[in-house]
N, C-alpha and C positions, 0 to 999 in steps of 0.2 A: 505279661514280662517282656521287655525287650528283647530282639536278638542281634543286637547292635555290640556287644561285648569289646570290653577294651581288648587289649594285646594281654598275653598271659604270660608274666616274668617269672613268677615265684609259684612254687606247690602249695607252699602254708605263710600264712603272717601267722604271727603269734601276736594276740594282744594279752600284757599282761601286769600286775602291778609290782614295782622293782622290788620294792622295801619287802615285799612279803617273800618275793620266791627267788629274787636274782638270784645269790648264792650258790645254793644247793642244786631245788629240782630245777631249775630251768639250762644251767651248768650240765645236767646229764640229758637233759631233754634234748637240745642243741648235739651234743655228741651222739645222740640215738638219729637224729636226725642225718646228718654227717654219715655214718654206719652203713645208713639207707637208701642214702644218695636222695634222702628229701632234698628239694631247693628251696628253703625257709628265710623269709625277710623276719630278725628277729631284733628289734631296735636297743640299742644297749645306753644310749645319749640320756643321759637323769633331768640337764637345760631342756626345754625344749622353744626354739624359736620360728619364725614364722616359715622360713627356710625348709628345718625339718619337718614342720607339721605338714606344708607343700609334700614333702617326699612320700611320709605317712600316708597321702592320701593315694597317692599314688602306687606307693605299693602294695595298698590294699587292694583298690581296683586290678594292679593287674595279676593278681592271686587267685587259685583256683580254688583254695581253702580257705578259711578263717577259722584260729583255732584260739578262742577265747578263755583264757584261769581266769575266771572264778577265785578270787582270795577275800578274805575278810574284810582287806582295807582298798577294793577295787573300785568301790564309789565314792573314795575319800579323792580322785584324782578328776580331773575334769576333763584332762589328758587322755586318761581311758575311757571316759564314758562318751569322748569327742569320737575317740576309734570306734568305739561303739553304736554310734549312729551312722558313721561311714558304712561299716561291716553291714548293718540291718537296709541299708539304699543299697548294695550291692546284692543283698538276697534278693532284693524284691522287686531290682531292675534288670539283672541278668541272672537270677536263679546261682549266684554264688553259697556254696559247699558251708556252713557252720557248720562248727565242731564242738558246744561248750563243754568243760572241765571244769566240776566244781571242788576248790582242791578247801579242805576244812571248811566250808558252808554248806549250806541245804539249798538245795534247785530254791522251794519254796520261796525261804528269806530273799533269792536273788530278786526272783521274781514280782513278791510283794514287797519288796522294800523294808524287810523285817528285821530285827536285831540290829548288828552291825551296819547294813546298808538304812537301816530305819536313820540309825547313829549318823553315817556320813550326808546320807539328805537333809537332815538338821542342820550340821552342820555349813553347807553346801546353803541354805535357804538365809542362814544367816549373813552370808558374803552378799546377798542383793543382787542373783543370781536372778535375769526377768523368769514369768511364770511359763512361759514359752520354752524357753531354753529347759529349765526345770522338766516340764513334761513331756520335752522330747529325750530327756536322756531315760526317765522312770519308762516311757512307752518302750525303748528299745532296751534294757533290762527284761521289760515282760517278754515281751516278744523273744530273744534270743534264750534265756533261761525256760522258756516255753517246749524248745526243742529239745528232744533227746538227748543226754549227753551221758559224760561218763563220771561216776563219781568218786571220791580219792574211799570213803568210807564204806567202799564197798570191796576194798583191795586190802590186803594185810600191809604192804606198805609201799613206798615209792616203785619202788622196781616194778613192782605187780602192775600199777598204774601205768607207767612210762612203758611197757609192752603194749599194752592195751590202746596208750592212744596212737604208735606206730601204727597199731594194726587197724585200727581202723583210720587215722589217715591213706593210708596205703590202699584200703577198700575202699576207701571217697576216692584216691585218684585214679582207680581201674574203672569208676561206674560210667563214663562215656569211651570206650571203646572205639578207637579209630578204626580197627579193624574185622569186619564180621565171619570173616571167615574161618570154617570150621578145621582144626586140622588134626589127624589123628597122631597120639603116641608123643602129642610133641611138651610137653610140659615137664618131663623130665631133664631133654636137651637145654629147654630152653632156663632153667634154676640152675642148672652148672653154668649154662654162659652166662649167666647176669651175677653169678660167684666167681670168674674170671674179670668179669668189669670190671667188678669191685675192688678189685684186690689193690692196694696201695703201690701205687710208683712216681719218681720222681722223672720219671720220662717220655716220652711217648708211647704208649701202650698201643701192640699190635694183637689182636684174639686170629686163631687161623682154625677153622674147619676142613676137618679130613674126613672122606669116605668117600664110598662108590654113591657115583647120580648125587651128590648133593645139590642143592639147590636152596638159595636164599625165597625164602616165600613172606618176608615180613611176617613174621607170625605173633599172633597176643600181644601180648602183654610186653616181649622186648620192644616189637615193632613202637609201639606208645610210650614207650619209656623212651625211644632215637627218640620221636617225634616231638614228646614233651621238651626234653634234653634243648636238642635243635631250639623250636619255640622262644627258649627263656633264652638266648643266646645271641650273641651280635656275630656272625657265623662268616668265614668264606670256604668256600664248595667248590674242589672241581669232580667235575665228572666228566671224564678223558671217555673216546669214542660211540656218545650216544645214539642208538643204532635205530629205534625205535619211539614212539609217545608213551610209549606204558613204561619203559625203564623211572625215567624220574618219578610217575604216579607209585609205581611201586613202592617205590623207596621212601617217596615224602608226604605224597598224596597230594595236595596246592601248597599255592605258594603261599596263600594266609596263616599256612602255618609259621613262617619265617617273620623273624624281627624284621620290620619293613629299613634297618639300618643295615641287614644282611648282604653279602655276594655271594652268587651263584655264579658261576663259567661253566658250560659246556662246551663240550669241543663234538663236533661231528661229521661226517665226509658227508653229509644232507641235509641241507641249507629247510628243508620244507619241515627234518625233525626238530629243527629250531624255532621253526615259526608255530608251529603245532604245540612249543613250549613256552610260548608265552614271550617269545625275544623277540623282540620289537627292532623291524628292520634296521633301523638306524644305531639298535646295540649290536650287532652284527659284523665283524670283524673277518673278512676274505682273507686268511693264509694263503697268498700265491705265489707262485714259484718262485726263488730266488734269480736275482738278477746275473748276468756273467760276470762279472768280478764275485761277487758273495758266494755263488756259487763255488768258483772254482776254490776262495777261501776254504769254504768247507771241507771240499777236498784234499785239500793239500795238505788240512791241519788234520784226517785221519792215513793221509798215504805215507806221511812223512815225519817222522818221528823228530821229536825237540828242533825244528821247526827250520829242517835242515834246509840251506840257501842255495847251498851247489846243487844238490841234487832237483831242488824246486826247478834248477834254469835248464838244467839236465835234462830233464824229462818234461818240460815247458809244455811244447807240442803237442806229444800223447796226454797230459794233463790233459789240456785243452779237448782232445779227441773225444776222452771218457766225459770231460764235462758236458760237453753238447749230446751226449747220446743223451745224459740222467736228463738232459730237457728242467733243471733246474728243481728238481725235485730233492728234497732235503736226504730222504730216507735212502732213496736209490744213491747220491752222494756218497753218502754212509757207507752203505754196504759197498759199493765198489771201492772207495778208498781202504777201510779193512784189509779186503779180499788182496790189492796190490803192495800192500804196506812191506816193505822188504824184498820184496821180491823184484829180482832185474829186469832189463828192461826188455828182455826177448821174453818173458813172462804176459809181460805187460804188452808187446807187440800179437802175440797169441792171442791174449785175451781180447784186446779189439777186435781181432779176428774173427773169431767167436761170436761175439756180441754181431757182430752185421749178418752172420748165417741165425743165431738164434740167441735168445738171452742167456742170461746167468742163472741160474736154478736160483740161488738165494731172491737173488731182484723180483723174477718172476714167479715165488710165492708171494711176497709180499706184494705186489701192483695186481696180481690175481683176486687177492683180496676186494678189490673195490668193484670188480667183476661177478664176484659170487654173492653181493651183496641185491646184485638186481635181482629180481622176480624174473621169470620164462620171458616174459613178454620184451621186455628193457632189455634181455642179454639178446636174445632174437632181433631187435632192432638194433644192437653195439655192433651187432655180428654185420648185419648188413650195410653199415655202416664202412666198418673195417674194412670186408673187400668188397665193396662197391667205388668208396668216398674218398677213401684216404689220401693226401697228400694232396685234395685238390681242395683250392681256394673258393669253398664256395659260401655265398649269403647269407647273414643267420637266413631274416625270409624266407629264403628260398630250401633251405635246409627243414626248415618246420612245415613249409607245403608239404615235401618229398614225405614227410614224415607223417603226415594224418591219415589216420586210419580211414573206415567208410564209413564210419560217424562224424565225421569232418573234423576229430578231436586228434588234437596235435603233445593231448596233457606227457604223453610217453616222454616226446625228446624234451618237454618243459623239468621233467624231471630229471632226463640224465644232465641238464646242466645245475639244477638244482645237489644232485647227489656231487657235483663239482666234475664229471668224468667230461664234462666240452666247457672250452672257454671262446668268448666271445673277443678278436682282438682288431680293431678297424671295421667290425661291425662285419665279417669274416667268422668263418668256424673252426676252431682248431682242439681236434680230438688228443692230442697230444700221444707221451711214449706209452702212455698203455696200449692202445692202439695196434700197436708191435706185436706189445707182449700177447695180447688177446689173441692173435692171426694162428699160433703156432700149438 
């Protein structure tokens, strides 16, 4: 069995003879799939051209399960028989699960081509199909009907049969769980969360989880469902403030689970985290600080209501002083602008004077986050820089030489640059506004 399985786009491919079941049974089956959020491929087209046949082959290959509904006239359709041959190929090549359903037919008649199936093959032989094609169809019927399936004769009505089909499909969908983690007391909350996720809604649905010490642990079948759905769709995913390499893995495992045309955007303060998450260097965009003009524009947007040009001109010099202090960092500019909005010039001047002595608490709390994310050794080295080298125009190579440890290792210095806590400007090091904050 090959392990080079194709990309999975559907949970189930349904192979059926439309004349036998299309109106009633199939409609109820599709409704049941929808209620259970089972992503099924069901081909309603009666006339099949080459393009449709190619699409059917791709759909079969891209399905985890093939549900084959054998009915009285199934074998009278060469399209159904060709589908069946493809299904058996997928089963033998990479272990696709097949579920036969025997709808008003006996499994033995299907397997050995007896009764209506014998009649169908007699008609096919009259149409002068070559012997190899006929033998290929017979072999596919024999192999698929030999698999334990679901027989209508064992159920009182179609409703009972449908319920059993859904149960068997769901059971087989979870045969290869993504997570092997054992969690206690998880079944009841998982069932409730699934019920919330299934509620019909025409808008984006947000589900909240509230409680003491709540933790998402990618548990059991819920995470498997999420991974399966994501893997079947072309998606754009944005994960903000990724701090370690485990976060993406805990959510989705590997990038192999996504369709090739999906896009994932990660934001992080640590470049090494992006690289560890398989982001190529050429795909990393460094969101640097704003230019002087951009910084002033953002500050004015936050500090002055309704783009008040007169106020902007009156406060121009003070505004530039705050912009210089912010060092082009957007979040600091926004905090300062909101703090000063609607205040008199005396308040602006007092706040600027205060900034020369100590940072404003709101700004300090934000900037401190980057420092708190460092480990103990990184914090100590960063504080050494803040105390002894702040404001000095040191060359990059010289700074790295100073920061080497006893083992001649400068990985901590490199790590500080990767965490965006140090900038290189014309081969010199600038540790920016954060230096001022950590010294208090």
